[in-house]
C-alpha positions as CSV (number, residue, x, y, z in Angstrom):
1,X,4.1,54.6,8.3
2,X,1.8,53.0,10.8
3,X,-1.3,54.0,8.7
4,X,0.2,52.2,5.6
5,X,0.8,49.1,7.7
6,X,-2.7,49.2,9.1
7,X,-4.2,49.6,5.6
8,X,-2.2,46.5,4.4
9,X,-3.2,44.5,7.5
10,X,-6.9,45.4,7.1
11,X,-6.8,44.5,3.4
12,X,-5.2,41.2,4.1
13,X,-7.7,40.5,6.9
14,X,-10.7,41.4,4.7
15,X,-9.4,39.1,1.9
16,X,-8.9,36.3,4.4
17,X,-12.4,36.7,5.8
18,X,-13.9,36.6,2.3
19,X,-11.9,33.5,1.6
20,X,-13.0,31.9,4.8
21,X,-16.6,32.8,4.2
22,X,-16.4,31.1,0.8
23,X,-14.8,28.1,2.3
24,X,-17.5,27.9,4.9
25,X,-20.2,28.2,2.3
26,X,-18.4,25.5,0.3
27,X,-18.1,23.2,3.3
28,X,-21.8,23.8,4.3
29,X,-23.2,22.9,1.0
30,X,-20.6,20.5,-0.2
31,X,-22.7,17.4,0.2
32,X,-25.7,19.1,-1.4
33,X,-23.6,20.4,-4.3
34,X,-22.0,17.0,-4.9
35,X,-25.5,15.4,-5.1
36,X,-26.7,18.2,-7.3
37,X,-23.6,17.9,-9.5
38,X,-24.1,14.3,-10.1
39,X,-27.7,15.0,-11.0
40,X,-26.8,17.9,-13.4
41,X,-27.0,17.4,-17.1
42,X,-23.9,17.9,-19.3
43,X,-24.5,21.6,-20.2
44,X,-25.1,22.5,-16.6
45,X,-21.9,20.7,-15.6
46,X,-19.9,22.6,-18.2
47,X,-21.4,25.9,-16.9
48,X,-20.5,25.0,-13.3
49,X,-17.0,24.0,-14.3
50,X,-16.6,27.3,-16.2
51,X,-17.7,29.2,-13.0
52,X,-15.2,27.3,-10.9
53,X,-12.4,28.0,-13.5
54,X,-13.4,31.7,-13.6
55,X,-13.4,31.9,-9.8
56,X,-9.9,30.3,-9.6
57,X,-8.6,33.0,-12.1
58,X,-10.2,35.8,-10.1
59,X,-8.8,34.5,-6.9
60,X,-5.3,34.3,-8.4
61,X,-5.5,37.8,-9.9
62,X,-6.8,39.3,-6.6
63,X,-3.9,37.6,-4.7
64,X,-1.3,38.9,-7.2
65,X,-2.7,42.4,-7.0
66,X,-2.8,42.3,-3.2
67,X,0.8,41.1,-3.1
68,X,1.9,43.8,-5.6
69,X,0.1,46.5,-3.6
70,X,1.7,45.2,-0.4
71,X,5.2,45.2,-2.0
72,X,4.7,48.8,-3.2
73,X,3.5,50.0,0.2
74,X,6.4,48.3,1.9
75,X,8.8,49.9,-0.6
76,X,7.3,53.3,0.0
77,X,7.5,52.8,3.7
78,X,11.2,51.9,3.4
79,X,11.9,55.0,1.4
80,X,10.1,57.2,3.9
81,X,12.1,55.6,6.7
82,X,15.4,56.1,4.9
83,X,14.5,59.8,4.2
84,X,13.5,60.3,7.8
85,X,16.9,59.0,9.0
86,X,18.7,61.2,6.5
87,X,16.8,64.3,7.7
88,X,17.5,63.4,11.3
89,X,21.2,63.1,10.6
90,X,21.2,66.4,8.8
91,X,19.3,68.0,11.8
92,X,22.0,66.7,14.2
93,X,24.8,68.1,12.0
94,X,23.0,71.5,11.9
95,X,22.5,71.5,15.6
96,X,26.2,70.9,16.2
97,X,27.2,73.6,13.7
98,X,24.9,76.0,15.4
99,X,26.5,75.4,18.8
100,X,30.0,75.8,17.3
101,X,29.0,79.1,15.6
102,X,27.5,80.3,18.9
103,X,30.7,79.3,20.8
104,X,32.9,81.0,18.2
105,X,30.8,84.2,18.3
106,X,31.0,84.4,22.1
107,X,34.7,83.7,22.1
108,X,35.4,86.5,19.5
109,X,33.2,88.9,21.5
110,X,35.0,88.1,24.8
111,X,38.5,88.3,23.1
112,X,37.6,91.7,21.6
113,X,36.4,93.0,25.0
114,X,39.4,91.7,26.9
115,X,41.8,93.3,24.3
116,X,39.9,96.6,24.7
117,X,40.2,96.4,28.5
118,X,43.9,95.5,28.3
119,X,44.5,98.5,26.0
120,X,42.8,100.9,28.3
121,X,44.5,99.6,31.4
122,X,48.0,99.6,29.9
123,X,47.6,103.1,28.5
124,X,46.7,104.4,31.9
125,X,49.5,102.7,33.7
126,X,52.4,103.3,31.4
127,X,54.9,105.8,32.7
128,X,57.0,107.9,30.3
129,X,60.7,107.7,30.8
130,X,63.1,110.5,30.1
131,X,66.2,109.7,28.0
132,X,68.5,111.9,30.0
133,X,67.6,110.5,33.4
134,X,68.6,107.1,34.7
135,X,65.8,104.7,35.4
136,X,63.1,106.3,37.5
137,X,61.7,104.6,40.5
138,X,58.4,102.9,39.9
139,X,56.6,104.2,43.0
140,X,54.6,100.9,43.2
141,X,53.2,101.1,39.7
142,X,54.7,97.7,38.7
143,X,53.0,96.0,41.6
144,X,49.7,97.7,40.6
145,X,50.2,96.5,37.0
146,X,51.0,93.0,38.2
147,X,47.9,93.0,40.4
148,X,45.7,94.3,37.5
149,X,47.1,91.7,35.1
150,X,46.3,89.0,37.7
151,X,42.7,90.3,38.0
152,X,42.4,90.5,34.3
153,X,43.6,86.9,33.9
154,X,41.1,85.9,36.6
155,X,38.3,87.6,34.7
156,X,39.3,85.9,31.5
157,X,39.3,82.5,33.2
158,X,35.8,83.1,34.7
159,X,34.4,84.2,31.3
160,X,36.0,81.2,29.6
161,X,34.5,78.9,32.2
162,X,31.0,80.5,31.6
163,X,31.3,80.0,27.9
164,X,32.3,76.4,28.2
165,X,29.5,75.9,30.7
166,X,26.9,77.3,28.3
167,X,28.3,75.4,25.3
168,X,28.3,72.0,27.0
169,X,25.2,72.7,29.1
170,X,26.9,71.0,32.0
171,X,28.1,72.5,35.2
172,X,31.8,73.2,34.8
173,X,34.3,73.3,37.7
174,X,35.1,76.8,38.9
175,X,38.3,78.2,37.3
176,X,41.2,78.4,39.6
177,X,42.1,82.0,40.4
178,X,45.8,82.9,40.3
179,X,47.1,84.4,43.6
180,X,48.8,87.7,43.3
181,X,52.5,87.5,44.0
182,X,53.8,89.1,47.1
183,X,57.0,91.0,47.1
184,X,59.9,89.1,48.5
185,X,60.5,89.8,52.2
186,X,63.7,91.6,53.1
187,X,66.2,89.8,55.2
188,X,66.8,91.3,58.6
189,X,70.2,92.9,59.3
190,X,72.6,90.8,61.3
191,X,72.3,91.5,65.0
192,X,75.1,93.2,67.0
193,X,75.7,90.1,69.1
194,X,76.5,88.0,66.1
195,X,78.9,90.7,64.9
196,X,80.6,90.8,68.3
197,X,81.1,87.1,68.4
198,X,82.8,87.0,65.1
199,X,85.4,89.6,66.3
């Protein structure tokens, strides 16, 4: 684009210099020419007038061609600029689509891995129950399952935070980790002194 503009500027500058050189020559010899013109005979005057007329036509044609060339170059430059802007916009769209595809692929991979881990953990912790027996004591398995679920949720939160951090390329605040629930404390039995007072 800059090369086209430079070519136009150089062409205009050269044409202007030629014009100014002609004007300078004209100004320098104006008095001599006027004297010579007055001394010329009729046929020489007609020849000189023809040359002036021809020079005027050539000047007009050259100016028209230069203007047309300048217009064509400007039009071509505008088209190139428009196409460049379109390509830039398409590039931005493709960049955004690429980031979205990457995010989606990472999320799918993480989701599949988490589901796989949950399946393995739940299959190892599940206790079979017997239909003829009343509910069996859990022997602490429920607490362990709750603890593992909390850790799994913590892992999911950390992975999600990492994915978001990569996608946005900004530091993300650390994910809050859920605290495991503690079993409710048992109430102490009423003291003997309190029982004696009530009697």
